[in-house]
C-alpha positions as CSV (number, residue, x, y, z in Angstrom):
1,M,30.5,15.9,17.1
2,A,32.4,18.6,15.1
3,S,32.2,16.0,12.1
4,L,28.4,15.8,12.7
5,V,27.7,19.6,12.5
6,F,30.2,19.8,9.5
7,L,28.4,17.3,7.6
8,I,25.0,18.6,8.1
9,V,25.8,22.2,7.5
10,L,27.7,21.0,4.2
11,G,24.7,18.9,3.2
12,W,22.5,21.5,3.5
13,L,24.4,24.0,1.5
14,L,25.1,21.9,-1.2
15,S,21.7,21.2,-1.6
16,L,20.9,24.8,-1.6
17,L,23.3,25.4,-4.4
18,L,23.0,22.1,-6.7
19,T,19.2,22.6,-6.2
20,P,18.8,25.6,-8.6
21,L,21.3,24.0,-11.1
22,V,19.5,20.5,-11.5
23,A,16.4,22.3,-12.0
24,K,17.7,24.3,-15.0
25,A,19.4,21.2,-16.6
26,S,15.5,19.3,-15.8
27,V,13.8,21.9,-17.6
28,R,16.5,22.1,-20.5
29,F,16.0,18.5,-21.0
30,G,12.5,18.1,-20.8
31,Y,12.3,16.2,-17.4
32,I,9.3,18.0,-16.2
33,D,6.2,17.3,-14.4
34,Q,2.7,18.1,-16.1
35,P,-0.2,19.2,-14.6
36,D,-3.0,16.8,-15.7
37,G,-6.1,18.1,-13.5
38,R,-6.4,14.8,-11.6
39,R,-3.8,13.5,-9.3
40,R,-1.1,16.2,-10.5
41,L,-2.7,19.4,-9.6
42,H,0.2,21.8,-9.4
43,P,-0.5,24.9,-11.4
44,R,2.3,24.7,-14.0
45,S,5.0,22.4,-15.3
46,V,8.0,21.3,-12.8
47,P,11.0,20.0,-12.9
48,R,11.0,16.5,-11.7
49,T,14.8,15.3,-11.0
50,G,15.3,17.0,-8.0
51,G,16.8,13.9,-6.4
52,A,19.7,14.5,-8.3
53,A,20.7,17.8,-5.8
54,V,20.0,15.6,-2.7
55,A,22.3,12.4,-3.8
56,G,24.8,14.9,-5.1
57,A,24.8,16.9,-1.8
58,Y,24.9,13.8,-0.2
59,L,27.9,12.4,-1.9
60,A,29.9,15.6,-2.3
61,S,29.4,15.9,1.9
62,Y,31.5,13.0,2.2
63,L,34.0,13.8,-0.4
64,L,34.8,16.8,1.1
65,W,34.8,15.6,4.5
66,L,37.7,13.3,3.7
67,L,39.7,16.7,2.9
68,T,39.3,18.1,6.1
69,P,41.4,17.1,9.3
70,L,38.2,16.2,11.6
71,R,39.5,12.5,11.7
72,A,37.9,12.0,8.6
73,N,40.3,8.8,7.2
74,V,40.1,7.2,10.8
75,L,36.5,7.1,11.5
76,L,35.9,6.1,7.7
77,G,38.4,3.6,8.0
78,A,37.5,2.1,11.1
79,N,33.8,3.2,12.2
80,L,32.0,4.0,8.8
81,P,32.8,0.7,6.0
82,S,29.3,0.7,5.3
83,I,29.2,4.0,3.8
84,A,31.8,2.9,1.1
85,T,29.7,-0.5,0.4
86,L,26.5,1.5,0.2
87,A,27.5,4.4,-2.0
88,P,27.4,2.4,-5.0
89,L,24.0,0.9,-4.3
90,V,22.3,4.0,-3.4
91,G,23.8,5.5,-6.9
92,V,22.2,2.5,-8.8
93,M,18.8,3.0,-6.9
94,F,19.1,6.7,-7.8
95,L,19.7,5.3,-11.4
96,L,16.6,3.3,-11.5
97,G,14.5,6.1,-10.2
98,L,16.3,8.5,-12.6
99,S,15.7,5.9,-15.7
100,D,11.7,6.0,-14.4
101,D,11.4,9.7,-14.4
102,I,12.6,9.9,-18.1
103,T,11.1,6.6,-19.7
104,D,8.5,5.8,-17.3
105,L,9.5,2.0,-16.2
106,S,6.6,-0.6,-15.2
107,P,5.9,-1.3,-11.8
108,W,7.3,-4.9,-12.2
109,Q,10.6,-3.6,-13.9
110,K,11.3,-1.2,-11.2
111,L,10.2,-3.6,-8.2
112,T,12.6,-6.1,-10.1
113,G,15.6,-3.5,-9.7
114,Q,14.7,-2.7,-6.4
115,A,14.7,-6.2,-4.9
116,I,18.1,-6.7,-6.7
117,I,19.6,-3.8,-5.2
118,S,18.1,-4.9,-1.5
119,G,19.8,-8.0,-2.1
120,L,23.2,-6.7,-2.6
121,A,22.7,-4.4,0.6
122,Y,22.1,-7.7,2.4
123,S,25.5,-8.8,1.0
124,A,27.0,-5.7,2.2
125,G,26.3,-6.1,5.7
126,V,22.7,-4.0,5.9
127,R,20.5,-6.9,7.1
128,L,18.3,-7.7,10.1
129,E,20.5,-9.8,12.1
130,S,18.0,-10.8,15.6
131,L,14.3,-10.5,16.8
132,G,15.2,-9.3,20.2
133,T,17.2,-12.1,21.5
134,L,16.5,-14.6,18.7
135,P,19.1,-14.6,16.0
136,V,17.7,-14.5,12.6
137,E,19.9,-16.1,9.8
138,G,20.1,-17.5,6.3
139,W,17.3,-17.1,4.2
140,L,14.7,-15.8,6.7
141,S,17.3,-12.9,7.4
142,F,17.7,-12.2,3.8
143,A,13.8,-12.6,3.0
144,L,13.2,-10.2,6.2
145,T,15.8,-7.4,4.9
146,V,15.0,-7.6,1.4
147,A,11.2,-7.0,2.3
148,W,11.9,-4.3,4.6
149,L,13.9,-2.6,2.0
150,L,11.3,-2.8,-0.8
151,V,8.6,-1.6,1.8
152,C,10.6,1.2,2.9
153,T,11.8,2.3,-0.6
154,N,8.2,2.3,-2.3
155,A,6.8,4.1,0.8
156,F,8.3,7.4,0.2
157,N,7.8,6.9,-3.6
158,L,4.0,6.7,-2.7
159,I,3.9,9.0,-0.5
160,D,5.6,11.6,-2.7
161,G,2.2,13.3,-4.0
162,M,2.2,16.5,-2.7
163,D,4.5,19.6,-2.3
164,G,7.2,19.0,0.6
165,L,5.7,16.0,1.8
166,A,8.2,13.2,1.0
167,C,11.2,15.5,1.6
168,G,9.8,16.8,5.0
169,I,9.2,13.2,6.1
170,G,12.4,12.2,5.1
171,L,13.8,14.8,7.2
172,V,11.9,14.1,10.2
173,A,13.0,10.3,9.9
174,C,16.8,11.6,9.8
175,L,16.5,13.5,12.9
176,S,14.8,10.6,14.6
177,T,17.7,8.1,13.4
178,L,20.1,10.8,13.9
179,V,18.9,11.2,18.2
180,A,18.8,7.6,18.4
181,A,22.2,6.8,16.8
182,L,23.7,9.2,19.3
183,T,21.6,7.5,22.3
184,Q,23.5,4.2,21.6
185,S,27.0,5.7,20.7
186,N,26.3,4.4,17.2
187,I,28.9,6.5,15.4
188,P,28.9,4.9,11.9
189,L,25.1,5.4,11.9
190,A,25.4,8.9,12.9
191,L,27.7,10.0,10.3
192,A,25.9,8.2,7.7
193,V,22.6,10.1,8.5
194,A,23.8,13.5,9.0
195,P,24.6,14.5,5.8
196,L,21.2,13.3,4.4
197,G,19.3,15.3,7.0
198,G,20.9,18.5,6.0
199,A,20.6,17.9,2.2
200,L,16.8,17.1,2.7
201,L,16.8,20.5,4.7
202,G,18.1,22.4,1.8
203,F,16.3,20.9,-0.9
204,L,12.9,21.4,1.4
205,L,13.3,25.2,0.6
206,Y,12.5,24.8,-3.2
207,N,10.2,21.9,-2.5
208,K,7.8,23.5,0.0
209,P,4.4,24.5,-1.7
210,P,4.2,25.4,-4.1
211,A,6.9,23.4,-5.3
212,R,9.6,24.8,-7.6
213,I,11.3,21.3,-8.3
214,F,10.1,17.6,-7.2
215,L,12.1,15.1,-5.8
216,G,11.4,12.6,-8.7
217,D,11.5,8.9,-8.2
218,C,15.3,9.2,-8.4
219,G,14.8,11.2,-4.8
220,S,12.0,9.4,-3.4
221,L,13.6,5.9,-4.1
222,S,17.0,6.9,-2.9
223,V,15.8,8.5,0.1
224,G,13.6,5.5,1.1
225,F,16.2,3.1,0.4
226,L,18.6,4.9,2.8
227,L,16.4,5.2,5.3
228,G,15.5,1.9,5.3
229,C,18.9,0.8,5.7
230,F,19.2,3.1,8.2
231,A,16.3,1.7,10.3
232,L,18.3,-2.0,9.9
233,L,21.4,-0.6,11.4
234,W,19.4,1.0,13.9
235,S,17.8,-1.9,15.1
236,Q,21.2,-4.0,15.3
237,K,21.7,-2.0,18.5
238,C,18.5,-3.2,20.0
239,V,18.6,-5.9,22.3
240,T,14.8,-6.8,22.9
241,L,11.9,-7.4,20.5
242,L,10.0,-4.5,21.8
243,G,12.9,-2.1,20.7
244,L,12.7,-3.5,17.3
245,T,9.7,-1.6,16.9
246,A,11.2,2.0,17.4
247,P,12.6,2.4,13.8
248,L,9.4,1.1,12.7
249,M,7.4,3.9,14.2
250,A,9.9,6.3,13.1
251,L,9.2,5.7,9.4
252,A,5.2,5.5,10.8
253,L,3.8,7.8,8.2
254,P,5.0,6.6,4.9
255,L,4.6,3.1,5.9
256,L,1.3,3.3,7.3
257,D,0.2,5.1,4.0
258,T,1.3,2.4,1.7
259,G,-0.3,-0.4,4.0
260,V,-3.3,1.4,3.9
261,A,-3.2,2.0,0.1
262,I,-2.4,-1.8,-0.3
263,V,-5.3,-3.2,1.6
264,R,-7.8,-0.6,0.3
265,R,-6.8,-1.5,-3.4
266,W,-7.3,-5.3,-2.4
267,L,-10.6,-4.9,-0.8
268,R,-11.7,-3.0,-3.7
269,G,-10.3,-5.6,-6.1
270,Q,-8.0,-2.9,-7.7
271,P,-4.4,-3.8,-8.9
272,I,-2.1,-3.1,-6.4
273,F,0.0,-0.9,-8.5
274,S,-2.5,1.2,-9.6
275,A,-2.7,5.0,-8.7
276,D,-6.0,6.6,-7.1
277,R,-6.4,9.6,-5.2
278,G,-6.8,7.7,-1.9
279,H,-3.4,8.1,0.1
280,I,-3.4,9.9,3.4
281,H,-2.8,13.4,1.9
282,H,-5.4,13.1,-0.6
283,R,-7.7,12.4,2.2
284,L,-6.8,15.3,4.1
285,L,-7.4,17.7,1.1
286,D,-10.8,16.1,0.2
287,R,-12.0,16.8,4.0
288,G,-11.5,20.7,3.1
289,L,-7.8,20.9,4.4
290,T,-5.4,23.2,2.4
291,P,-2.0,21.6,1.1
292,R,-0.4,23.6,3.6
293,G,-2.6,22.7,6.0
294,A,-2.6,18.9,5.3
295,L,1.5,19.2,5.2
296,L,1.6,20.5,8.7
297,V,-1.1,17.7,10.2
298,L,1.3,15.1,8.4
299,Y,4.5,16.8,9.6
300,G,2.8,17.2,13.2
301,A,2.1,13.2,12.8
302,A,5.5,12.2,11.6
303,G,7.2,14.6,14.4
304,L,4.6,12.9,16.9
305,A,5.3,9.3,16.1
306,S,9.1,9.9,15.9
307,A,9.0,10.9,19.2
308,L,6.9,8.0,20.4
309,A,9.9,6.1,18.6
310,L,12.5,7.5,20.7
311,L,10.8,7.4,23.8
312,Q,10.0,3.8,23.5
313,N,13.7,3.2,22.5
314,A,14.8,4.8,25.6
315,I,12.6,2.9,28.1
316,Y,12.2,-0.5,28.8
317,S,9.4,-2.8,29.6
318,P,6.6,-2.2,30.7
319,G,6.9,1.4,29.9
320,G,7.9,0.6,26.1
321,A,5.1,-1.8,25.8
322,L,2.8,1.3,27.0
323,V,4.2,3.4,24.5
324,V,3.6,1.0,21.4
325,I,-0.1,0.6,22.8
326,V,-0.1,4.2,22.5
327,F,1.2,4.6,19.3
328,A,-1.0,1.6,17.9
329,A,-4.3,3.5,19.4
330,L,-3.3,6.7,17.8
331,V,-2.7,4.8,14.5
332,G,-6.2,3.3,14.7
333,L,-7.6,6.4,15.5
334,G,-5.9,8.2,13.0
335,V,-7.1,5.9,10.1
336,Q,-10.7,6.0,11.5
337,R,-10.7,10.0,11.1
338,L,-9.7,9.8,7.7
339,G,-13.0,8.2,6.8
340,Y,-11.9,5.5,4.5
341,I,-15.2,3.7,3.2
342,E,-13.4,0.4,2.5
343,F,-12.0,0.0,6.1
344,G,-15.6,0.9,7.3
345,A,-17.3,-1.8,5.0
346,A,-14.8,-4.3,6.5
347,G,-15.4,-3.8,10.1
348,K,-19.2,-4.1,9.5
349,L,-18.3,-7.3,8.1
350,L,-15.8,-8.7,11.0
351,L,-18.1,-6.9,14.0
352,H,-21.8,-7.6,12.5
353,G,-21.7,-10.9,11.5
354,G,-21.3,-9.9,7.9
355,L,-18.2,-12.3,7.3
356,R,-19.5,-15.5,8.9
357,R,-22.8,-14.6,6.8
358,A,-20.6,-14.5,3.7
359,V,-18.9,-17.6,4.4
360,R,-22.5,-19.5,5.2
361,D,-23.7,-18.3,2.0
362,E,-20.6,-19.5,0.0
363,I,-21.0,-23.1,1.5
364,L,-24.6,-23.0,0.6
365,L,-24.1,-21.9,-3.2
366,E,-21.3,-24.4,-3.6
367,Q,-23.8,-27.1,-2.1
368,F,-26.3,-26.2,-4.6
369,R,-23.9,-26.2,-7.4
370,R,-23.1,-29.7,-6.4
371,A,-26.6,-30.7,-6.3
372,V,-27.8,-29.3,-9.8
373,N,-24.8,-31.1,-11.0
374,L,-25.8,-34.4,-10.0
375,A,-29.7,-33.9,-11.1
376,T,-30.7,-36.0,-14.0
377,T,-34.5,-34.9,-14.4
378,P,-36.0,-31.4,-13.9
379,E,-37.7,-32.5,-10.9
380,E,-34.3,-33.2,-9.1
381,C,-33.3,-29.9,-10.6
382,W,-36.4,-28.1,-9.4
383,A,-35.6,-29.8,-5.9
384,A,-32.1,-28.4,-5.5
385,I,-33.3,-25.0,-6.5
386,E,-36.3,-24.8,-4.1
387,S,-34.2,-25.9,-1.1
388,A,-31.2,-23.6,-2.1
389,A,-33.7,-20.5,-2.6
390,G,-35.3,-20.8,0.5
391,S,-31.8,-21.0,2.6
392,F,-31.2,-17.4,0.8
393,G,-34.6,-16.1,2.0
394,F,-36.8,-16.6,-0.8
395,V,-40.2,-17.7,0.6
396,Q,-42.3,-18.3,-2.4
397,R,-40.5,-20.3,-5.5
398,E,-42.2,-20.8,-9.0
399,L,-40.9,-22.4,-11.9
400,H,-42.9,-22.8,-15.3
401,M,-40.9,-24.9,-17.8
402,E,-42.4,-26.8,-20.7
403,G,-46.4,-26.6,-19.8
404,Q,-45.1,-27.7,-16.1
405,R,-45.7,-25.6,-13.0
406,Y,-43.7,-26.4,-9.9
407,A,-44.7,-24.1,-6.8
408,S,-44.0,-24.2,-3.0
409,G,-43.8,-21.4,-0.4
410,S,-46.2,-18.5,-0.2
411,I,-46.1,-14.9,0.8
412,P,-47.5,-14.1,4.3
413,P,-50.6,-11.9,4.0
414,G,-49.9,-8.0,4.5
415,Q,-46.3,-8.6,3.7
416,R,-44.6,-6.6,1.2
417,A,-42.5,-8.5,-1.4
418,W,-40.4,-8.3,-4.5
419,T,-39.9,-10.9,-7.0
420,L,-37.0,-12.1,-9.2
421,S,-38.0,-13.4,-12.2
422,I,-35.4,-15.4,-14.7
423,P,-36.4,-16.1,-18.3
424,L,-35.6,-19.4,-19.6
425,S,-37.2,-19.2,-22.8
426,E,-40.0,-17.2,-24.6
427,N,-42.2,-19.2,-22.2
428,D,-40.3,-20.6,-19.4
429,R,-39.2,-18.7,-16.4
430,L,-38.5,-19.1,-12.7
431,E,-39.9,-16.6,-10.2
432,L,-38.4,-16.3,-6.8
433,Q,-40.4,-13.9,-4.2
434,R,-38.4,-12.6,-1.2
435,I,-40.3,-10.3,1.7
436,A,-39.3,-6.9,1.4
437,D,-38.5,-6.2,4.9
438,L,-36.1,-9.1,5.2
439,Q,-32.6,-7.9,5.8
440,A,-29.0,-9.1,4.9
441,L,-29.3,-9.7,1.3
442,S,-27.2,-12.0,0.1
443,L,-24.4,-11.0,-2.2
444,A,-24.6,-14.8,-3.3
445,I,-28.0,-14.6,-5.1
446,A,-26.5,-13.6,-8.2
447,P,-24.3,-16.3,-8.7
448,F,-27.1,-18.4,-7.3
449,A,-29.6,-17.1,-10.0
450,D,-27.2,-17.8,-12.8
451,T,-26.1,-21.0,-11.6
452,A,-30.2,-22.5,-11.2
453,A,-30.9,-20.8,-15.0
454,A,-28.1,-22.3,-16.4
455,A,-29.0,-25.7,-14.7
456,L,-32.8,-25.5,-15.8
457,R,-31.7,-24.7,-19.4
458,R,-29.5,-27.8,-19.6
459,H,-32.9,-29.8,-18.4
460,R,-35.1,-28.3,-21.3
461,K,-36.1,-30.6,-24.2
462,P,-34.3,-29.2,-27.3
463,A,-36.9,-27.7,-29.8
464,Q,-38.3,-29.7,-32.3
465,P,-38.1,-28.6,-35.9
466,P,-41.8,-27.6,-37.7
467,S,-43.8,-30.8,-39.0
468,G,-42.9,-31.5,-42.6
469,G,-40.1,-29.1,-42.7
470,P,-36.6,-29.7,-43.2
471,A,-34.5,-31.1,-40.1
472,P,-31.5,-28.6,-39.0
473,S,-28.6,-29.4,-40.9
474,Q,-25.4,-29.9,-39.0
475,A,-21.8,-27.9,-40.2
476,A,-19.5,-30.2,-41.9
């Protein structure tokens, strides 16, 4: 216990001392974050390499610990081999983030580097070994471990968008991991996480609103990677599949924000790695909360998730299952309260038959494409259009092409209707009429209209040259 207290206090003091020095060096070398009025809303330039202070305090805490009589050599040699193997990997992750802070690496460059470092962490013994009583070995263990570390690393990077947020959430995760390690008698994990918690606590005094320094990618990537590793070490002591949810719950807020961002962008058809103002903290600010108020709400959410994680970790089924159910219900309620339009639209599709209609319309559209491709005459093409148009709700269909008129259906008396008119040439056109009050307008109407117009133009006779005029020439 004395070693734990020493590491926490030392990490805190070193972070307090190093952070101002790092801030001055960052300003001197021009490593600062400029406000842009869109996503970066801080009123002035802020140093962005604060992760160097956290990493320095974390590493220096162990070096100084070795010089004390607190059984340092015995504990390090017998119980904490993972620190020596993880330290170089954390250093490489820090350098990767620092490179991004300085030169703006592409998302794929960062992801590739993170994947390599995560693979090396697996080789160092930080891995998912089982799912409850079911062992996980070989390529599956490797894939799940790398995926987990990538998610955690980038989750903290993405959530670092508001003063004090990533640092405070990381501190809450450290505390829950430390308590879990102590309750499981996992001394190596407790010793690994203690100085990080102290370093983040010291840095938070400079990073709280209004921030005087930012973690930067060098800090957020390193902290996310370390916490992901700690969660795997925590999971190695879980003997049930249900128990594996506890580390995930402890990191719930950054993981939830990342998952929501990915799904939102996918639903909108945006690149996954694109930046936007749709993160959870942005939504809270948009709903009228002050930055400090939004921060307190998110701290409270992270603290509640961590408390549920520790409770779930301490009890067994069926009580543990109930905790997970409560946690899932709170997550669902929280996302709903944030008012994301994307999830509302997706929910309507799933709950009100929209998805089934979309699948039906896509089938009808594909059948129509095949029918018009098989048509060899204008009459056959019109028959395919007439049938498909009726399926899409057009009650009156009319085609004028090359002096011929094709028509079917009619608008009932007294009904209001609107017309879709598709010009084929100066004199030719396809007109489709639909009752105005008819609900559930199909999203396939636009591709249906494009396909119909293209098919009809293929069946039009080529224009004849004027009588006595020269025939159109062909390029050699």
